[in-house]
Chimera marker file (.cmm) of the C-alpha trace (Angstrom):
<marker_set name="trace">
<marker id="1" x="38.246" y="92.472" z="29.124" r="1" g="1" b="0" radius="0.5"/>
<marker id="2" x="42.042" y="91.798" z="30.267" r="1" g="1" b="0" radius="0.5"/>
<marker id="3" x="42.519" y="91.044" z="33.639" r="1" g="1" b="0" radius="0.5"/>
<marker id="4" x="43.943" y="94.224" z="34.432" r="1" g="1" b="0" radius="0.5"/>
<marker id="5" x="41.453" y="96.339" z="33.488" r="1" g="1" b="0" radius="0.5"/>
<marker id="6" x="38.613" y="93.984" z="35.117" r="1" g="1" b="0" radius="0.5"/>
<marker id="7" x="40.801" y="94.571" z="38.576" r="1" g="1" b="0" radius="0.5"/>
<marker id="8" x="40.979" y="98.259" z="38.091" r="1" g="1" b="0" radius="0.5"/>
<marker id="9" x="37.332" y="98.592" z="37.679" r="1" g="1" b="0" radius="0.5"/>
<marker id="10" x="36.531" y="96.728" z="40.492" r="1" g="1" b="0" radius="0.5"/>
<marker id="11" x="38.909" y="98.714" z="42.918" r="1" g="1" b="0" radius="0.5"/>
<marker id="12" x="37.555" y="101.604" z="41.878" r="1" g="1" b="0" radius="0.5"/>
<marker id="13" x="34.157" y="100.647" z="42.604" r="1" g="1" b="0" radius="0.5"/>
<marker id="14" x="35.589" y="99.625" z="46.065" r="1" g="1" b="0" radius="0.5"/>
<marker id="15" x="37.708" y="102.870" z="46.306" r="1" g="1" b="0" radius="0.5"/>
<marker id="16" x="34.683" y="105.181" z="45.479" r="1" g="1" b="0" radius="0.5"/>
<marker id="17" x="32.589" y="103.064" z="48.347" r="1" g="1" b="0" radius="0.5"/>
<marker id="18" x="34.933" y="103.788" z="50.540" r="1" g="1" b="0" radius="0.5"/>
<marker id="19" x="34.972" y="107.652" z="49.657" r="1" g="1" b="0" radius="0.5"/>
<marker id="20" x="31.414" y="107.528" z="50.207" r="1" g="1" b="0" radius="0.5"/>
<marker id="21" x="30.762" y="105.937" z="53.220" r="1" g="1" b="0" radius="0.5"/>
<marker id="22" x="33.380" y="108.071" z="54.936" r="1" g="1" b="0" radius="0.5"/>
<marker id="23" x="31.826" y="111.255" z="53.792" r="1" g="1" b="0" radius="0.5"/>
<marker id="24" x="28.538" y="110.084" z="54.813" r="1" g="1" b="0" radius="0.5"/>
<marker id="25" x="29.894" y="109.797" z="58.429" r="1" g="1" b="0" radius="0.5"/>
<marker id="26" x="31.932" y="112.684" z="58.603" r="1" g="1" b="0" radius="0.5"/>
<marker id="27" x="28.540" y="114.352" z="57.171" r="1" g="1" b="0" radius="0.5"/>
<marker id="28" x="26.372" y="113.175" z="60.033" r="1" g="1" b="0" radius="0.5"/>
<marker id="29" x="29.379" y="113.950" z="62.501" r="1" g="1" b="0" radius="0.5"/>
<marker id="30" x="29.264" y="117.659" z="61.540" r="1" g="1" b="0" radius="0.5"/>
<marker id="31" x="25.437" y="117.322" z="62.091" r="1" g="1" b="0" radius="0.5"/>
<marker id="32" x="26.131" y="116.785" z="65.169" r="1" g="1" b="0" radius="0.5"/>
<marker id="33" x="24.152" y="113.308" z="65.138" r="1" g="1" b="0" radius="0.5"/>
<marker id="34" x="26.272" y="111.521" z="67.770" r="1" g="1" b="0" radius="0.5"/>
<marker id="35" x="23.995" y="108.550" z="68.170" r="1" g="1" b="0" radius="0.5"/>
<marker id="36" x="23.529" y="108.062" z="63.936" r="1" g="1" b="0" radius="0.5"/>
<marker id="37" x="27.012" y="108.488" z="63.417" r="1" g="1" b="0" radius="0.5"/>
<marker id="38" x="27.974" y="105.637" z="66.607" r="1" g="1" b="0" radius="0.5"/>
<marker id="39" x="25.793" y="103.526" z="64.526" r="1" g="1" b="0" radius="0.5"/>
<marker id="40" x="27.541" y="104.044" z="61.226" r="1" g="1" b="0" radius="0.5"/>
<marker id="41" x="30.770" y="103.648" z="62.560" r="1" g="1" b="0" radius="0.5"/>
<marker id="42" x="31.082" y="100.018" z="62.607" r="1" g="1" b="0" radius="0.5"/>
<marker id="43" x="29.942" y="99.619" z="59.228" r="1" g="1" b="0" radius="0.5"/>
<marker id="44" x="32.886" y="102.345" z="58.165" r="1" g="1" b="0" radius="0.5"/>
<marker id="45" x="35.254" y="100.168" z="59.892" r="1" g="1" b="0" radius="0.5"/>
<marker id="46" x="33.841" y="96.833" z="57.797" r="1" g="1" b="0" radius="0.5"/>
<marker id="47" x="33.906" y="98.546" z="54.563" r="1" g="1" b="0" radius="0.5"/>
<marker id="48" x="37.549" y="99.330" z="55.774" r="1" g="1" b="0" radius="0.5"/>
<marker id="49" x="38.405" y="95.579" z="56.551" r="1" g="1" b="0" radius="0.5"/>
<marker id="50" x="36.668" y="94.440" z="53.276" r="1" g="1" b="0" radius="0.5"/>
<marker id="51" x="38.784" y="96.496" z="51.230" r="1" g="1" b="0" radius="0.5"/>
<marker id="52" x="42.254" y="95.075" z="52.881" r="1" g="1" b="0" radius="0.5"/>
<marker id="53" x="40.676" y="91.779" z="52.323" r="1" g="1" b="0" radius="0.5"/>
<marker id="54" x="40.679" y="91.987" z="48.879" r="1" g="1" b="0" radius="0.5"/>
<marker id="55" x="44.010" y="94.330" z="48.564" r="1" g="1" b="0" radius="0.5"/>
<marker id="56" x="42.493" y="97.864" z="47.458" r="1" g="1" b="0" radius="0.5"/>
<marker id="57" x="43.744" y="99.109" z="50.802" r="1" g="1" b="0" radius="0.5"/>
<marker id="58" x="46.776" y="98.614" z="52.814" r="1" g="1" b="0" radius="0.5"/>
<marker id="59" x="46.410" y="96.977" z="56.506" r="1" g="1" b="0" radius="0.5"/>
<marker id="60" x="48.120" y="100.251" z="58.127" r="1" g="1" b="0" radius="0.5"/>
<marker id="61" x="46.099" y="102.971" z="55.886" r="1" g="1" b="0" radius="0.5"/>
<marker id="62" x="42.854" y="101.294" z="56.990" r="1" g="1" b="0" radius="0.5"/>
<marker id="63" x="43.953" y="101.059" z="60.647" r="1" g="1" b="0" radius="0.5"/>
<marker id="64" x="44.574" y="104.716" z="60.441" r="1" g="1" b="0" radius="0.5"/>
<marker id="65" x="41.420" y="105.687" z="58.606" r="1" g="1" b="0" radius="0.5"/>
<marker id="66" x="39.499" y="103.721" z="61.077" r="1" g="1" b="0" radius="0.5"/>
<marker id="67" x="41.593" y="105.391" z="64.527" r="1" g="1" b="0" radius="0.5"/>
<marker id="68" x="41.005" y="108.839" z="62.518" r="1" g="1" b="0" radius="0.5"/>
<marker id="69" x="37.340" y="108.319" z="62.004" r="1" g="1" b="0" radius="0.5"/>
<marker id="70" x="36.503" y="107.181" z="66.050" r="1" g="1" b="0" radius="0.5"/>
<marker id="71" x="38.783" y="110.109" z="67.026" r="1" g="1" b="0" radius="0.5"/>
<marker id="72" x="36.522" y="112.337" z="65.509" r="1" g="1" b="0" radius="0.5"/>
<marker id="73" x="33.356" y="110.860" z="66.676" r="1" g="1" b="0" radius="0.5"/>
<marker id="74" x="34.836" y="110.769" z="70.275" r="1" g="1" b="0" radius="0.5"/>
<marker id="75" x="35.768" y="114.812" z="69.712" r="1" g="1" b="0" radius="0.5"/>
<marker id="76" x="32.406" y="115.725" z="69.265" r="1" g="1" b="0" radius="0.5"/>
<link id1="1" id2="2" r="1" g="1" b="0" radius="0.2"/>
<link id1="2" id2="3" r="1" g="1" b="0" radius="0.2"/>
<link id1="3" id2="4" r="1" g="1" b="0" radius="0.2"/>
<link id1="4" id2="5" r="1" g="1" b="0" radius="0.2"/>
<link id1="5" id2="6" r="1" g="1" b="0" radius="0.2"/>
<link id1="6" id2="7" r="1" g="1" b="0" radius="0.2"/>
<link id1="7" id2="8" r="1" g="1" b="0" radius="0.2"/>
<link id1="8" id2="9" r="1" g="1" b="0" radius="0.2"/>
<link id1="9" id2="10" r="1" g="1" b="0" radius="0.2"/>
<link id1="10" id2="11" r="1" g="1" b="0" radius="0.2"/>
<link id1="11" id2="12" r="1" g="1" b="0" radius="0.2"/>
<link id1="12" id2="13" r="1" g="1" b="0" radius="0.2"/>
<link id1="13" id2="14" r="1" g="1" b="0" radius="0.2"/>
<link id1="14" id2="15" r="1" g="1" b="0" radius="0.2"/>
<link id1="15" id2="16" r="1" g="1" b="0" radius="0.2"/>
<link id1="16" id2="17" r="1" g="1" b="0" radius="0.2"/>
<link id1="17" id2="18" r="1" g="1" b="0" radius="0.2"/>
<link id1="18" id2="19" r="1" g="1" b="0" radius="0.2"/>
<link id1="19" id2="20" r="1" g="1" b="0" radius="0.2"/>
<link id1="20" id2="21" r="1" g="1" b="0" radius="0.2"/>
<link id1="21" id2="22" r="1" g="1" b="0" radius="0.2"/>
<link id1="22" id2="23" r="1" g="1" b="0" radius="0.2"/>
<link id1="23" id2="24" r="1" g="1" b="0" radius="0.2"/>
<link id1="24" id2="25" r="1" g="1" b="0" radius="0.2"/>
<link id1="25" id2="26" r="1" g="1" b="0" radius="0.2"/>
<link id1="26" id2="27" r="1" g="1" b="0" radius="0.2"/>
<link id1="27" id2="28" r="1" g="1" b="0" radius="0.2"/>
<link id1="28" id2="29" r="1" g="1" b="0" radius="0.2"/>
<link id1="29" id2="30" r="1" g="1" b="0" radius="0.2"/>
<link id1="30" id2="31" r="1" g="1" b="0" radius="0.2"/>
<link id1="31" id2="32" r="1" g="1" b="0" radius="0.2"/>
<link id1="32" id2="33" r="1" g="1" b="0" radius="0.2"/>
<link id1="33" id2="34" r="1" g="1" b="0" radius="0.2"/>
<link id1="34" id2="35" r="1" g="1" b="0" radius="0.2"/>
<link id1="35" id2="36" r="1" g="1" b="0" radius="0.2"/>
<link id1="36" id2="37" r="1" g="1" b="0" radius="0.2"/>
<link id1="37" id2="38" r="1" g="1" b="0" radius="0.2"/>
<link id1="38" id2="39" r="1" g="1" b="0" radius="0.2"/>
<link id1="39" id2="40" r="1" g="1" b="0" radius="0.2"/>
<link id1="40" id2="41" r="1" g="1" b="0" radius="0.2"/>
<link id1="41" id2="42" r="1" g="1" b="0" radius="0.2"/>
<link id1="42" id2="43" r="1" g="1" b="0" radius="0.2"/>
<link id1="43" id2="44" r="1" g="1" b="0" radius="0.2"/>
<link id1="44" id2="45" r="1" g="1" b="0" radius="0.2"/>
<link id1="45" id2="46" r="1" g="1" b="0" radius="0.2"/>
<link id1="46" id2="47" r="1" g="1" b="0" radius="0.2"/>
<link id1="47" id2="48" r="1" g="1" b="0" radius="0.2"/>
<link id1="48" id2="49" r="1" g="1" b="0" radius="0.2"/>
<link id1="49" id2="50" r="1" g="1" b="0" radius="0.2"/>
<link id1="50" id2="51" r="1" g="1" b="0" radius="0.2"/>
<link id1="51" id2="52" r="1" g="1" b="0" radius="0.2"/>
<link id1="52" id2="53" r="1" g="1" b="0" radius="0.2"/>
<link id1="53" id2="54" r="1" g="1" b="0" radius="0.2"/>
<link id1="54" id2="55" r="1" g="1" b="0" radius="0.2"/>
<link id1="55" id2="56" r="1" g="1" b="0" radius="0.2"/>
<link id1="56" id2="57" r="1" g="1" b="0" radius="0.2"/>
<link id1="57" id2="58" r="1" g="1" b="0" radius="0.2"/>
<link id1="58" id2="59" r="1" g="1" b="0" radius="0.2"/>
<link id1="59" id2="60" r="1" g="1" b="0" radius="0.2"/>
<link id1="60" id2="61" r="1" g="1" b="0" radius="0.2"/>
<link id1="61" id2="62" r="1" g="1" b="0" radius="0.2"/>
<link id1="62" id2="63" r="1" g="1" b="0" radius="0.2"/>
<link id1="63" id2="64" r="1" g="1" b="0" radius="0.2"/>
<link id1="64" id2="65" r="1" g="1" b="0" radius="0.2"/>
<link id1="65" id2="66" r="1" g="1" b="0" radius="0.2"/>
<link id1="66" id2="67" r="1" g="1" b="0" radius="0.2"/>
<link id1="67" id2="68" r="1" g="1" b="0" radius="0.2"/>
<link id1="68" id2="69" r="1" g="1" b="0" radius="0.2"/>
<link id1="69" id2="70" r="1" g="1" b="0" radius="0.2"/>
<link id1="70" id2="71" r="1" g="1" b="0" radius="0.2"/>
<link id1="71" id2="72" r="1" g="1" b="0" radius="0.2"/>
<link id1="72" id2="73" r="1" g="1" b="0" radius="0.2"/>
<link id1="73" id2="74" r="1" g="1" b="0" radius="0.2"/>
<link id1="74" id2="75" r="1" g="1" b="0" radius="0.2"/>
<link id1="75" id2="76" r="1" g="1" b="0" radius="0.2"/>
</marker_set>
């Protein structure tokens, strides 16, 4: 397997995991479960930080997403 294909598969799995985690977090917020959402937020932040560490997401993008998710939690 070529390196580019291997990296593409890894990046795709990291990206889909980010989407899944964010979608679950937003669903919990929409359901009005503030306490549960507050417990999930550090996990979402950690997932974005790990994605930055391996180079799948750029640092400013991750910071923007984390900030908007925290704002979404604070607004509800």
